[in-house]
N, C-alpha and C positions, 0 to 999 in steps of 0.2 A: 504494500500500500504506500503510495507516494505521500510525502509531507506536503503541507500547504506551500512552503517555500519552493519545493521541487515542481509543484504544479504551476506556480506563478512564473518560474524561470522560463518555461516554454511559451508563454502567452505572447502572441503577436496580433491577435484579433479580438476586439470586443464585439459581442453580439448583444444588443440592448433592446429590451422591451421598452415601450413608451409609457403607456398609461399605468401608473403605479410604480414606475421605476424612474423615468426621466421627469415624470410629473407625480404629484401626490395622488393621482387617480381620480380626481374630480373632473367633471365635464360641465362646462358652462356654455349655454346657448344664448347668443345675443338675439335680439328681436328680429334681426335680418337673417336668421338661420345660419349665422356664423358660429362655429365652434371655437371656444377660447380654451387655451391651455397655458399653464404657468410652468416655466422651466427655471431651474435653479442656476444662477450665474456661475457658481463654483463647479457644477457639473460641466457647464460649457467651457470654462477655462481649463478644466482638467482634460477634456476631450481635445482642446486645441493643443495642449502640451503633448498629449498622446500622439496626435497626428503629426506634430512637429518633430517627433522622434522617429518618424517614418513608419509608425504602426498604423494598423487599419481599424476601422470601426464600421459597424453596420447596425441598422435598426430593423427589427421585425415587430409588427404590431397587427393585432386583429382588426383594428379600426382603420379608417382612412380619413385623413384630415389635412387641409392645406397648411395648418400650423406646423405639422410634422415635416412636411415638405420644406417649408421655409427654414425651420430650425436645422434640419439636416444640411441644407444648402449653406447656411451661415457657418456651420461647423465643418464643412467639407467632408461629410459622411456619405459614403456610398459603399455598397448598395443599401437601399431603403425599400423594404417590402411592406406595403400597407394592405390591409384587408386580407391578411393571411388566415384563411380558415383552418389550415393545417400548418402549424408553426414548424413542425419537424421537416416537412417538405420545403418550406421557405428556408430553413436553416441549411439544408443540403444544397439548395441553390446558392446561398451566400458562400458556402465553402467552395463550390465550383467556381463562382465568379471571382473570388479572391485568391484562389489557388492555395488555400490553407487546409491543413489537416485538423480533425477534431481536437487533437491534443494541443493545438496552438490557439484554440478558441476559449475565451471566457464568456459564458452566458450569464447575464444579469437579469433576474426575473422576480416575479412576485405572485403568480397565481397558477391555478391548475392547468390552463392551456400551455404553460411554459414548462411543465414537468418533463416532456420528452427532450427538450433542449438541455435541461439540467443533467439528464442522464447520458447525454451524448457529447460532452465537451471535456476539455482538459481541466477547466476550473469552473465550477458552478457556484454562483453567488445569488443569494436571496437577500432582498432588502429587509431591514429590521421589521417592518410591518407587513411582510408577505404572509400569505396563508400558511398554516402550520405544515402542510405537505411540502411546500416549497422550501421552508426553513429546514425541515428534516432531511430533505434530499440534497441540500447544498453543502459544498465543501467549506463555505464561508458565509456567515450571516453578518451583514453590515451593522454598525451601530446606528447609522443614519437611516431614517425612513425614506421611502420612495419620494422623489421630488424635493428632497431636503439635503442633497449632497452625497447620496449613496454611490453614485457613479464615480464621483471624485475620490471618495474613500477607497473604492476598489482600484482605481488607477494608481493612487499613492501606494497601496499595498503591493500591487504587482511591481511597480517601479522600484520600490524599496527592496523587494526580494531579488530583483534583477540588478541591484546595485546602481541604478540609474537616477534615483531620486536626488541624491546630493548634487549631482551635476545640474539638475533642473533648478534646484533652489539657488545655486550659485550663479546662474545666468541672469543677466539684466531682464527686467519684465518684458520689454519689447521682443527680446530673443526667445523668451519662454513661449510667448503667444504666437510668434511667427515661425518658430522652428529654426531660426537662424542662430549663428554663434556671434 
């Protein structure tokens, strides 16, 4: 059985659920039928750091929303699969599109539709307020709740285990966010 540090060492791809992971899970509808989502800024800066290190990130969500498309574009995340009725099929597609192997993927999840992802990746992470089944089946459960910095916490954990976090902290802010030295 691999240790958490050994699992983290191989990770090159984050596969992130949206509702309940990148957001707190609430859905707000505006009068004009626009769906509103709230994303945590530290998750975004963590993903920018992750991408700046040459690592990949993908989103898989069971819902479809223009807000997700916009956030993914802002963070340069692809692929993004929305409206995924079968998340395991979507996950296999992400692996194919990125050229990654399951042991290189960290899946961050919160609910029952995500369980197949947690069972088929190198590092499975459940957010603090995930359903009990997700928490039980995860290699790591974050201290932060979904939409409250859980993705950033996961990124820091992986980069610390890979020995890359001190280099991130020592870089000037502009270099951390742009991925330049």
